C-alpha positions as CSV (number, residue, x, y, z in Angstrom):
1,M,5.5,-13.8,8.4
2,S,3.6,-14.7,11.5
3,R,2.0,-12.1,13.8
4,E,4.6,-12.7,16.5
5,M,7.5,-12.2,14.0
6,A,5.9,-9.0,12.6
7,L,5.5,-7.5,16.1
8,A,9.1,-8.5,17.0
9,A,10.4,-6.8,13.8
10,L,8.5,-3.6,14.7
11,M,9.8,-3.6,18.2
12,A,13.3,-4.1,17.0
13,L,12.9,-1.1,14.7
14,V,11.7,1.1,17.5
15,I,14.5,-0.1,19.8
16,A,17.1,0.6,17.1
17,E,15.8,4.2,16.8
18,L,16.0,4.7,20.5
19,L,19.5,3.2,20.7
20,L,20.7,5.6,17.9
21,Y,19.4,8.5,19.8
22,Y,21.1,7.4,23.1
23,L,24.4,6.9,21.3
24,S,24.2,10.3,19.6
25,R,23.5,11.9,23.0
26,S,26.3,10.0,24.8
27,S,29.0,10.2,22.2
28,Q,30.1,13.4,20.4
29,S,32.1,11.5,17.9
30,F,29.1,9.3,17.0
31,K,26.9,12.3,16.7
32,E,29.5,13.9,14.3
33,K,29.5,10.8,12.2
34,L,25.7,10.9,11.9
35,S,25.9,14.6,11.0
36,K,28.3,13.8,8.2
37,L,25.8,11.3,6.9
38,K,23.1,14.0,7.1
39,L,21.2,11.9,9.6
40,I,19.0,13.6,12.2
41,V,18.2,11.6,15.3
42,E,15.5,12.3,17.8
43,P,13.7,10.0,20.4
44,G,12.0,7.4,18.2
45,V,12.7,9.4,15.0
46,L,15.4,8.9,12.3
47,M,15.5,11.4,9.4
48,V,17.9,12.0,6.5
49,D,18.4,15.5,5.1
50,L,18.2,15.2,1.3
51,G,18.2,18.7,0.0
52,K,20.0,22.0,0.4
53,R,18.6,25.6,0.2
54,V,16.3,26.3,-2.8
55,K,15.9,29.8,-4.0
56,P,12.5,31.2,-4.8
57,R,11.2,31.0,-8.4
58,S,9.1,33.5,-10.1
59,A,5.5,32.6,-11.0
60,G,2.7,34.5,-12.5
61,E,0.0,36.0,-10.3
62,H,-2.7,33.7,-11.9
63,V,-0.7,30.7,-10.8
64,R,-0.2,32.0,-7.2
65,Y,-3.8,33.1,-6.8
66,S,-5.2,29.9,-8.4
67,L,-3.2,27.8,-5.8
68,L,-4.4,30.1,-3.1
69,A,-8.0,29.7,-4.1
70,L,-7.7,25.9,-4.3
71,S,-5.9,25.7,-1.0
72,V,-8.5,27.8,0.8
73,V,-11.4,25.7,-0.6
74,S,-9.5,22.5,0.5
75,L,-9.1,24.0,4.0
76,V,-12.8,24.9,4.3
77,I,-13.9,21.4,3.1
78,S,-11.5,19.6,5.5
79,L,-12.4,21.9,8.4
80,Y,-16.1,21.2,7.8
81,M,-15.5,17.4,7.8
82,F,-13.5,17.7,11.0
83,Y,-15.9,19.8,13.0
84,S,-19.0,18.1,11.7
85,T,-17.5,14.8,12.8
86,I,-16.6,16.2,16.2
87,A,-20.1,17.8,16.7
88,S,-22.0,14.8,15.5
89,Y,-20.1,12.4,17.8
90,M,-20.4,14.6,20.9
91,M,-24.2,14.9,20.4
92,E,-24.4,11.1,20.1
93,L,-22.2,10.7,23.2
94,F,-24.2,13.0,25.4
95,S,-27.4,11.4,24.2
96,S,-26.2,7.9,24.9
97,L,-24.7,8.7,28.3
98,S,-27.8,10.7,29.4
99,S,-30.0,7.6,28.6
100,G,-27.6,5.3,30.5
101,G,-26.3,3.6,27.3
102,P,-22.7,2.8,26.2
103,A,-20.6,5.3,24.4
104,P,-21.1,5.1,20.6
105,Q,-18.3,3.9,18.4
106,S,-15.6,6.6,18.1
107,P,-14.8,7.9,14.6
108,M,-11.2,8.5,15.7
109,V,-9.1,5.5,16.6
110,P,-5.3,5.8,16.9
111,V,-3.3,3.6,14.6
112,I,-1.4,1.0,16.7
113,P,-0.3,-2.0,14.7
114,G,-1.3,-5.3,16.3
115,I,-3.7,-3.6,18.7
116,T,-6.1,-1.2,16.8
117,L,-4.9,-2.2,13.4
118,G,-4.5,-5.7,11.8
119,L,-1.0,-6.5,10.7
120,D,-2.3,-7.8,7.4
121,I,-2.7,-4.2,6.1
122,L,0.4,-2.7,7.7
123,I,2.6,-2.7,4.5
124,P,0.0,-1.0,2.2
125,L,-0.8,1.4,5.1
126,L,2.8,2.4,5.5
127,I,3.0,3.0,1.7
128,S,-0.1,5.1,1.8
129,V,1.2,7.2,4.8
130,G,4.6,7.6,3.0
131,M,3.0,8.8,-0.2
132,G,0.6,11.1,1.6
133,L,3.4,12.8,3.6
134,V,5.7,13.2,0.7
135,V,3.0,14.8,-1.5
136,H,2.0,17.0,1.5
137,E,5.5,18.3,2.1
138,L,6.3,18.6,-1.7
139,F,3.3,21.0,-2.2
140,H,4.4,23.0,0.9
141,M,7.8,23.3,-0.8
142,L,6.5,24.2,-4.3
143,T,4.1,26.8,-3.0
144,A,6.7,28.4,-0.8
145,I,9.1,28.7,-3.7
146,I,6.6,30.3,-6.1
147,N,5.6,32.7,-3.3
148,G,9.1,34.0,-2.8
149,I,9.9,32.0,0.3
150,P,13.2,30.1,0.2
151,V,13.4,26.5,1.3
152,E,16.3,25.7,3.7
153,S,16.2,21.9,3.5
154,W,14.0,18.9,3.1
155,G,14.2,15.2,3.8
156,V,12.5,11.9,4.7
157,G,12.7,9.6,7.7
158,I,10.8,7.3,10.0
159,A,9.0,8.0,13.3
160,L,8.7,4.8,15.3
161,I,7.4,2.6,12.4
162,F,5.8,5.3,10.2
163,P,7.4,7.1,7.3
164,V,7.7,10.9,7.6
165,A,8.8,13.7,5.4
166,Y,9.6,17.3,6.1
167,V,10.3,20.7,4.5
168,R,12.0,23.6,6.3
169,V,11.3,27.0,4.9
170,S,13.1,30.1,5.9
171,E,11.2,31.3,9.0
172,V,12.5,34.8,8.6
173,E,11.3,35.1,5.1
174,F,8.0,33.4,6.0
175,S,7.3,35.7,8.9
176,H,7.8,38.8,6.6
177,S,5.6,37.4,3.8
178,K,2.2,38.7,3.0
179,L,-0.8,36.9,4.6
180,N,-2.0,35.5,1.3
181,A,1.4,33.8,0.8
182,K,1.3,32.4,4.3
183,V,-2.2,31.0,3.8
184,S,-1.2,29.5,0.5
185,V,1.9,27.8,1.9
186,L,0.2,26.5,5.0
187,C,-2.9,25.1,3.1
188,A,-1.0,23.6,0.2
189,G,-0.4,20.3,2.0
190,I,-4.1,20.0,2.8
191,M,-4.9,20.6,-0.8
192,A,-2.4,18.0,-2.0
193,N,-3.7,15.3,0.4
194,L,-7.4,16.0,-0.5
195,A,-6.5,15.9,-4.2
196,L,-4.6,12.6,-3.9
197,G,-7.4,11.1,-1.9
198,L,-10.0,12.0,-4.6
199,V,-7.7,10.7,-7.4
200,S,-7.3,7.4,-5.4
201,L,-11.1,7.2,-5.1
202,G,-11.4,7.6,-8.9
203,F,-8.9,4.8,-9.6
204,L,-10.6,2.6,-7.0
205,G,-13.8,2.9,-9.0
206,L,-12.0,1.6,-12.0
207,V,-10.5,-1.3,-10.2
208,A,-13.8,-2.2,-8.5
209,Q,-15.5,-2.9,-11.9
210,P,-13.4,-5.9,-12.9
211,L,-13.3,-7.1,-9.3
212,T,-17.1,-7.4,-9.1
213,T,-17.0,-10.1,-11.8
214,Y,-15.1,-12.4,-9.5
215,L,-17.5,-12.2,-6.5
216,E,-19.2,-15.3,-5.3
217,G,-22.2,-15.4,-3.1
218,P,-24.2,-14.8,-1.1
219,H,-22.7,-17.5,1.1
220,M,-23.0,-18.4,4.8
221,L,-19.5,-18.0,6.2
222,I,-18.1,-19.7,9.3
223,L,-15.8,-17.1,10.8
224,G,-14.8,-19.0,13.9
225,V,-15.8,-21.7,16.4
226,E,-16.2,-21.8,20.2
227,P,-13.4,-24.2,21.4
228,N,-15.5,-26.0,24.1
229,M,-18.6,-26.4,22.0
230,P,-19.4,-29.2,19.5
231,A,-18.0,-27.6,16.4
232,G,-14.8,-26.5,18.2
233,R,-14.2,-30.0,19.6
234,V,-13.9,-31.5,16.1
235,G,-11.2,-29.0,15.1
236,M,-13.2,-27.3,12.4
237,K,-10.9,-24.9,10.4
238,T,-12.1,-21.4,9.8
239,P,-12.8,-19.2,8.0
240,A,-14.8,-21.3,5.6
241,I,-17.9,-21.3,3.4
242,L,-20.7,-23.4,4.9
243,E,-21.9,-25.5,1.9
244,D,-24.5,-27.8,3.7
245,I,-25.4,-29.7,6.8
246,N,-26.6,-33.2,6.5
247,G,-27.1,-32.6,2.8
248,N,-29.2,-29.5,3.3
249,A,-27.9,-26.4,1.6
250,I,-27.4,-23.5,4.1
251,D,-27.7,-20.0,2.8
252,S,-29.5,-18.2,5.6
253,L,-29.7,-18.1,9.4
254,D,-33.3,-19.5,9.2
255,K,-32.1,-22.6,7.4
256,L,-29.2,-23.0,9.8
257,R,-31.6,-22.8,12.8
258,K,-34.1,-25.2,11.2
259,V,-31.4,-27.9,10.7
260,L,-29.9,-27.5,14.1
261,N,-33.3,-27.6,15.9
262,T,-34.6,-30.8,14.3
263,T,-33.7,-32.9,17.4
264,P,-33.5,-30.2,20.2
265,S,-33.4,-32.5,23.2
266,E,-31.6,-35.6,22.0
267,T,-28.1,-36.5,20.9
268,A,-27.6,-35.5,17.3
269,V,-24.8,-35.7,14.7
270,F,-24.5,-33.0,12.1
271,K,-22.4,-33.5,8.9
272,F,-20.9,-30.1,8.0
273,R,-19.5,-29.8,4.5
274,V,-17.4,-26.6,4.3
275,R,-15.2,-25.0,1.6
276,A,-12.0,-23.4,2.8
277,L,-11.2,-19.7,2.3
278,V,-7.6,-18.7,1.5
279,E,-6.4,-15.4,3.0
280,V,-4.7,-13.2,0.4
281,G,-2.5,-11.5,3.0
282,F,-3.6,-7.9,3.0
283,C,-6.8,-6.0,3.8
284,G,-8.5,-9.1,5.1
285,Y,-9.3,-10.3,1.6
286,Y,-10.2,-14.0,1.1
287,R,-10.5,-16.1,-2.0
288,A,-12.7,-19.2,-2.1
289,S,-10.7,-22.4,-2.7
290,E,-11.7,-25.7,-4.1
291,E,-10.8,-27.6,-1.0
292,V,-13.9,-29.1,0.6
293,S,-13.8,-30.7,4.1
294,E,-16.4,-32.7,6.0
295,Y,-16.8,-32.7,9.8
296,L,-19.1,-34.8,12.0
297,V,-20.3,-32.6,14.8
298,L,-21.7,-34.4,17.8
299,R,-24.2,-32.5,19.9
300,S,-25.0,-34.3,23.1
301,S,-27.9,-33.8,25.5
302,E,-25.4,-32.3,27.9
303,D,-24.5,-29.7,25.2
304,V,-28.2,-28.9,24.7
305,E,-28.5,-28.3,28.5
306,K,-25.4,-26.0,28.5
307,Y,-25.6,-24.2,25.2
308,G,-29.1,-24.8,23.9
309,Y,-29.4,-25.7,20.2
310,R,-26.2,-24.0,19.2
311,V,-23.1,-26.0,18.1
312,G,-20.6,-23.2,18.5
313,V,-20.1,-21.8,15.0
314,V,-19.8,-18.0,14.5
315,V,-21.4,-17.2,11.2
316,A,-21.8,-14.3,8.8
317,P,-24.9,-14.7,6.6
318,S,-25.3,-13.3,3.1
319,A,-21.6,-12.7,2.6
320,Y,-19.7,-12.4,-0.6
321,V,-16.2,-13.7,-1.3
322,Y,-13.8,-13.6,-4.2
323,S,-13.4,-16.7,-6.4
324,S,-10.2,-18.6,-6.6
325,E,-9.5,-17.1,-10.0
326,T,-9.4,-13.6,-8.7
327,P,-6.1,-11.9,-9.8
328,I,-3.9,-11.0,-6.8
329,Y,-2.9,-7.7,-8.4
330,L,-6.5,-6.6,-8.5
331,L,-7.0,-7.3,-4.8
332,Y,-3.8,-5.6,-3.9
333,S,-4.7,-2.6,-6.0
334,S,-8.1,-2.3,-4.4
335,C,-6.5,-2.5,-0.9
336,Q,-3.8,0.0,-1.7
337,L,-6.2,2.5,-3.3
338,Q,-8.7,2.2,-0.4
339,L,-6.0,3.0,2.1
340,L,-4.6,5.8,-0.1
341,Y,-8.0,7.4,-0.1
342,I,-8.6,7.0,3.6
343,V,-5.1,8.0,4.7
344,N,-5.0,11.2,2.5
345,V,-8.5,12.4,3.4
346,S,-7.6,11.8,7.0
347,L,-4.3,13.7,6.7
348,A,-6.2,16.6,5.1
349,I,-8.8,16.7,7.9
350,I,-6.3,16.4,10.7
351,N,-4.0,19.0,9.3
352,S,-6.8,21.5,8.8
353,A,-7.8,21.3,12.4
354,P,-6.4,23.9,14.8
355,L,-4.3,21.6,17.0
356,I,-1.2,23.7,17.6
357,V,1.2,21.4,15.7
358,T,-0.9,21.2,12.5
359,D,-1.0,23.5,9.5
360,G,-4.5,24.6,10.6
361,G,-3.2,25.4,14.1
362,R,-0.4,27.6,12.7
363,L,-2.8,29.2,10.2
364,I,-5.3,30.3,12.8
365,S,-2.5,31.7,14.9
366,E,-1.3,33.8,11.9
367,L,-4.9,35.0,11.2
368,L,-5.8,35.9,14.8
369,K,-2.4,37.5,15.3
370,K,-3.4,40.1,12.7
371,V,-6.4,41.2,14.8
372,R,-4.5,40.8,18.2
373,A,-6.7,37.9,19.3
374,E,-4.1,35.6,20.8
375,K,-6.4,34.6,23.7
376,L,-9.1,33.5,21.3
377,D,-6.5,31.5,19.4
378,R,-5.5,29.6,22.6
379,V,-9.2,29.0,23.5
380,I,-10.0,27.6,20.0
381,Q,-6.9,25.4,19.9
382,W,-7.0,24.0,23.4
383,T,-10.8,23.3,23.2
384,T,-10.2,21.4,19.9
385,I,-7.3,19.5,21.4
386,V,-9.4,18.4,24.5
387,L,-12.3,17.3,22.4
388,T,-10.0,15.4,19.9
389,A,-8.1,13.8,22.8
390,L,-11.4,12.6,24.4
391,I,-12.7,11.1,21.2
392,V,-9.4,9.4,20.4
393,S,-9.2,8.0,23.9
394,I,-12.6,6.6,23.6
395,G,-11.7,5.0,20.3
396,L,-8.6,3.4,21.8
397,V,-10.5,2.0,24.8
398,Q,-13.2,0.6,22.5
399,S,-10.5,-1.0,20.3
400,L,-8.7,-2.6,23.2
401,Y,-12.0,-4.1,24.6
402,R,-13.0,-5.3,21.2
């Protein structure tokens, strides 16, 4: 599927969600039909209710307190990673701006397919998000049940293009529960995401071992060509492995410069021999092919005047690629496990932060309510929101310009 077709499909999905919401608001009969199908429609959101009320189940104190301890540890770890990231970046930002330099690369970039995210990893990313949210909500539900809090309903859905899951516990029972039960329930999802992330990292290590046997390199890769420069004018296909120029093997920038600078002020012809790279289709993986092409690149004296010794190739030195024999399932497994790790650790970190709508936001409200410190609660949450929004905005702007 081409980039244009993928973007069109995503837009069609979002339009369909908005259309369903409009129809449900404008037609009572249509809304009743959706209700019979247990469909819940909000702007850009479509959810299906899968479960009914679940009564609490008894569990021993050792089980409940073990889950509570693990949940609190997970919360502390995730909160540390969140605030250390915020503090580190703000220090770098102030230092850079005070010296007149550009803003450092933001550690928080919003996920916008086709803009801040390559469409080649969209499917494994959606799978990772779906698994992370299902596990997150499942542990909320299980922890609520064993702490004596009934679950009203649960379900799955889609928000814009991303999968979502939800669990609704009885708010009345939750509000009357002990503080340790509330903490356990609110932190359970964070614990689940952190655990799934660590498990994914472990399996990733197992997959990485056989994958390393298929690596080739180091190679000099041609990642692109400038269209108006000599290499671009001959229609050189990229990405590719640069094997040699005029029979001289090229494996470093120094060798590339030496070959191109042999006749710096005269017309020169360079015979590029390149080996094609085949894109696997996800996570930007490439396999080396056996297809070798030759290009005669003419650099005129006018080119030298305009561009210097360069011929317009964008290269990556000392790069490794996978051989043509690399099994596709290993590459896909590596991609999926990397995203599972990144997505789940990110979900744990974000949900631990006091951001009003997150588990961490609700938790700090419950804790500070006990000591009648609602004003401190608002200060902490809004300060965190402002700092997070600033860093995310910088990340978005940097991605758009890049």
